[in-house]
C-alpha positions in Angstrom: -27.3 11.6 1.7 -29.3 10.4 4.7 -30.1 7.1 2.9 -26.5 6.5 2.1 -25.5 7.1 5.7 -28.3 4.8 6.9 -27.2 2.1 4.5 -23.6 2.5 5.7 -24.6 2.3 9.3 -26.6 -0.9 8.6 -23.4 -2.4 7.1 -21.3 -1.3 10.0 -23.8 -2.8 12.5 -23.7 -6.1 10.6 -19.9 -6.2 10.7 -19.9 -5.4 14.4 -22.3 -8.3 15.1 -20.2 -10.7 13.1 -17.0 -9.7 14.9 -15.7 -12.4 17.2 -14.4 -11.2 20.6 -10.9 -12.4 21.6 -10.9 -15.7 23.4 -9.2 -15.8 26.8 -5.4 -16.0 26.2 -5.7 -15.4 22.5 -3.2 -13.0 21.0 -3.6 -12.2 17.3 -0.5 -12.8 15.2 -0.1 -9.2 14.3 0.3 -8.1 17.9 3.9 -9.4 18.4 4.9 -7.8 15.1 3.3 -4.5 16.1 5.1 -4.5 19.5 8.4 -5.4 17.7 7.9 -2.6 15.2 7.2 -0.1 18.0 10.4 -1.1 19.7 12.3 -0.6 16.4 10.8 2.9 16.2 11.8 3.5 19.8 15.4 2.3 19.1 15.6 4.7 16.2 14.5 7.6 18.5 17.1 6.6 21.0 19.7 6.7 18.3 18.4 10.1 17.2 18.6 11.4 20.8 22.2 10.1 21.1 23.3 11.5 17.8 21.6 14.9 18.3 23.9 17.9 18.0 23.7 21.6 17.4 21.8 24.4 19.2 18.8 22.5 20.2 20.4 19.1 21.0 19.1 19.1 24.5 15.6 19.8 23.5 15.8 17.1 20.8 17.1 14.6 23.4 14.4 15.3 25.9 11.6 15.2 23.4 12.9 12.0 21.8 13.3 10.3 25.2 9.8 11.3 26.3 8.4 9.9 23.0 10.4 6.6 23.7 8.8 6.4 27.1 5.3 6.7 25.5 6.1 4.2 22.8 7.4 1.6 25.4 4.2 2.1 27.5 2.1 1.7 24.4 4.0 -1.5 23.4 3.7 -3.0 26.8 -0.1 -2.3 26.9 -0.5 -3.6 23.4 1.2 -6.8 24.3 -1.4 -7.1 27.2 -4.2 -6.3 24.7 -5.3 -3.2 26.5 -7.7 -1.1 24.3 -6.1 2.3 25.4 -2.7 1.0 24.5 -3.8 -0.3 21.1 -5.3 3.1 20.4 -2.0 4.7 21.3 -0.2 2.2 19.1 -2.5 3.2 16.2 -1.7 6.8 16.8 2.0 6.2 16.9 1.8 4.2 13.7 -0.3 6.8 11.9 2.2 9.5 12.9 5.0 7.2 11.7 3.4 7.0 8.3 2.9 10.7 8.0 6.4 11.6 9.3 7.9 8.9 7.2 6.5 10.3 4.0 7.5 13.8 4.9 11.0 12.5 5.6 10.9 10.8 2.2 10.2 14.1 0.5 13.1 15.9 2.2 15.6 13.0 1.9 19.2 14.2 1.3 21.1 10.9 1.5 20.4 8.2 -1.2 21.5 5.4 1.1 18.5 6.2 3.4 16.0 5.7 0.6 15.1 2.0 1.4 14.5 3.0 5.0 12.5 6.1 4.1 10.3 4.0 1.7 10.0 0.9 4.0 9.2 2.6 7.3 5.9 4.3 6.3 4.8 1.2 4.3 5.4 -1.2 7.2 3.8 1.2 9.7 0.8 1.5 7.4 0.4 -2.2 7.0 0.6 -2.9 10.7 -1.9 0.0 11.3 -4.3 -1.6 8.9 -4.0 -5.1 10.5 -4.4 -3.7 14.0 -7.8 -2.1 13.3 -9.5 -5.5 13.6 -7.6 -6.4 16.7 -8.7 -3.1 18.3 -12.3 -3.9 17.4 -12.1 -7.4 18.8 -10.5 -6.2 22.0 -13.2 -3.5 22.4 -15.9 -6.1 21.9 -14.2 -8.4 24.4 -14.1 -5.6 27.0 -17.7 -4.7 26.4 -18.9 -8.3 26.8 -16.8 -8.7 30.0 -18.3 -5.4 31.3 -21.9 -6.5 30.5 -21.4 -9.9 32.1 -20.1 -8.3 35.3 -23.1 -5.9 35.5 
Protein backbone atom coordinates (compact mmCIF):
# COMPACT_ATOMS: atom_id res chain seq x y z
CA UNK A 1 0.00 0.00 0.00
CA UNK A 2 2.83 2.39 0.83
CA UNK A 3 4.45 1.76 -2.56
CA UNK A 4 1.19 2.57 -4.34
CA UNK A 5 0.81 5.76 -2.35
CA UNK A 6 4.41 6.78 -3.12
CA UNK A 7 3.86 6.11 -6.82
CA UNK A 8 0.65 8.14 -6.82
CA UNK A 9 2.39 11.00 -5.01
CA UNK A 10 5.20 10.99 -7.60
CA UNK A 11 2.57 11.24 -10.35
CA UNK A 12 0.83 14.08 -8.49
CA UNK A 13 4.11 15.96 -8.10
CA UNK A 14 4.85 15.61 -11.81
CA UNK A 15 1.40 16.98 -12.69
CA UNK A 16 1.88 19.91 -10.28
CA UNK A 17 5.22 20.79 -11.85
CA UNK A 18 3.80 20.69 -15.39
CA UNK A 19 0.85 22.90 -14.44
CA UNK A 20 1.08 26.37 -15.98
CA UNK A 21 0.13 29.28 -13.72
CA UNK A 22 -2.38 31.77 -15.06
CA UNK A 23 -0.87 34.59 -17.06
CA UNK A 24 -1.75 38.13 -15.94
CA UNK A 25 -5.19 38.98 -17.28
CA UNK A 26 -5.89 35.40 -18.38
CA UNK A 27 -9.36 34.04 -17.67
CA UNK A 28 -9.98 30.40 -18.61
CA UNK A 29 -13.03 29.87 -20.84
CA UNK A 30 -14.92 27.85 -18.23
CA UNK A 31 -14.92 30.71 -15.69
CA UNK A 32 -17.63 32.83 -17.38
CA UNK A 33 -19.74 29.69 -17.81
CA UNK A 34 -19.30 28.80 -14.14
CA UNK A 35 -20.28 32.31 -13.06
CA UNK A 36 -23.31 32.27 -15.38
CA UNK A 37 -24.36 28.85 -14.01
CA UNK A 38 -24.04 30.12 -10.43
CA UNK A 39 -26.29 33.04 -11.31
CA UNK A 40 -28.84 30.64 -12.83
CA UNK A 41 -28.79 28.61 -9.59
CA UNK A 42 -29.21 31.85 -7.61
CA UNK A 43 -32.16 32.86 -9.80
CA UNK A 44 -33.78 29.49 -9.12
CA UNK A 45 -33.33 30.01 -5.40
CA UNK A 46 -34.85 33.49 -5.63
CA UNK A 47 -37.84 32.01 -7.45
CA UNK A 48 -38.09 29.32 -4.77
CA UNK A 49 -38.02 31.98 -2.04
CA UNK A 50 -40.78 33.96 -3.76
CA UNK A 51 -42.92 30.88 -4.37
CA UNK A 52 -42.50 29.48 -0.85
CA UNK A 53 -45.71 28.92 1.04
CA UNK A 54 -46.94 26.91 3.97
CA UNK A 55 -45.95 26.75 7.61
CA UNK A 56 -42.24 27.29 7.12
CA UNK A 57 -42.37 29.82 4.24
CA UNK A 58 -40.50 32.49 6.18
CA UNK A 59 -37.69 30.12 7.12
CA UNK A 60 -37.43 28.92 3.52
CA UNK A 61 -37.27 32.49 2.24
CA UNK A 62 -34.59 33.51 4.73
CA UNK A 63 -32.41 30.45 4.09
CA UNK A 64 -32.77 30.75 0.31
CA UNK A 65 -31.88 34.42 0.31
CA UNK A 66 -28.86 33.76 2.55
CA UNK A 67 -27.74 31.08 0.10
CA UNK A 68 -28.27 33.49 -2.81
CA UNK A 69 -25.98 35.99 -1.08
CA UNK A 70 -23.28 33.31 -0.70
CA UNK A 71 -23.65 32.27 -4.34
CA UNK A 72 -23.37 35.87 -5.58
CA UNK A 73 -20.25 36.47 -3.46
CA UNK A 74 -18.75 33.23 -4.77
CA UNK A 75 -19.60 34.16 -8.37
CA UNK A 76 -18.02 37.62 -8.02
CA UNK A 77 -14.87 36.18 -6.46
CA UNK A 78 -14.67 33.44 -9.09
CA UNK A 79 -14.89 36.07 -11.82
CA UNK A 80 -11.90 37.79 -10.18
CA UNK A 81 -10.11 34.40 -9.98
CA UNK A 82 -9.83 34.36 -6.19
CA UNK A 83 -8.87 30.94 -4.87
CA UNK A 84 -11.25 31.07 -1.89
CA UNK A 85 -14.14 31.92 -4.20
CA UNK A 86 -13.34 29.13 -6.64
CA UNK A 87 -13.26 26.76 -3.69
CA UNK A 88 -16.69 28.08 -2.67
CA UNK A 89 -17.91 27.65 -6.25
CA UNK A 90 -16.71 24.05 -6.22
CA UNK A 91 -18.60 23.46 -2.97
CA UNK A 92 -21.79 24.97 -4.38
CA UNK A 93 -21.47 22.91 -7.56
CA UNK A 94 -20.88 19.69 -5.61
CA UNK A 95 -23.95 20.40 -3.46
CA UNK A 96 -25.93 21.15 -6.62
CA UNK A 97 -25.00 17.74 -8.04
CA UNK A 98 -26.00 15.88 -4.86
CA UNK A 99 -29.20 17.87 -4.30
CA UNK A 100 -30.05 17.57 -8.00
CA UNK A 101 -29.87 13.79 -7.94
CA UNK A 102 -31.87 13.64 -4.70
CA UNK A 103 -34.51 15.86 -6.33
CA UNK A 104 -34.51 13.58 -9.35
CA UNK A 105 -35.34 10.59 -7.16
CA UNK A 106 -38.28 12.38 -5.56
CA UNK A 107 -39.63 14.04 -8.70
CA UNK A 108 -43.44 14.27 -8.82
CA UNK A 109 -43.96 16.34 -12.00
CA UNK A 110 -42.91 14.86 -15.34
CA UNK A 111 -42.38 18.25 -16.97
CA UNK A 112 -39.52 18.91 -14.51
CA UNK A 113 -37.60 15.82 -15.70
CA UNK A 114 -35.30 17.64 -18.21
CA UNK A 115 -34.33 20.19 -15.57
CA UNK A 116 -33.88 17.50 -12.91
CA UNK A 117 -31.57 15.54 -15.23
CA UNK A 118 -29.74 18.52 -16.75
CA UNK A 119 -28.98 20.48 -13.58
CA UNK A 120 -26.72 17.92 -11.86
CA UNK A 121 -25.04 17.01 -15.14
CA UNK A 122 -24.19 20.62 -15.99
CA UNK A 123 -23.07 21.29 -12.40
CA UNK A 124 -20.85 18.19 -12.47
CA UNK A 125 -19.26 19.10 -15.80
CA UNK A 126 -18.49 22.63 -14.66
CA UNK A 127 -17.13 21.26 -11.37
CA UNK A 128 -14.79 18.94 -13.29
CA UNK A 129 -13.52 21.71 -15.57
CA UNK A 130 -12.99 24.13 -12.66
CA UNK A 131 -10.59 21.76 -10.85
CA UNK A 132 -7.72 22.66 -13.19
CA UNK A 133 -8.58 26.36 -12.98
CA UNK A 134 -8.43 26.15 -9.19
CA UNK A 135 -5.02 24.45 -9.37
CA UNK A 136 -3.69 27.07 -11.80
CA UNK A 137 -4.97 29.94 -9.62
CA UNK A 138 -3.36 28.34 -6.57
CA UNK A 139 -0.04 27.97 -8.40
CA UNK A 140 -0.21 31.60 -9.57
CA UNK A 141 -0.85 32.79 -6.03
CA UNK A 142 2.02 30.70 -4.67
CA UNK A 143 4.44 32.05 -7.28
CA UNK A 144 3.27 35.62 -6.59
CA UNK A 145 3.75 35.04 -2.85
CA UNK A 146 7.22 33.51 -3.32
CA UNK A 147 8.37 36.36 -5.57
CA UNK A 148 7.26 38.97 -3.03
CA UNK A 149 9.11 37.24 -0.19
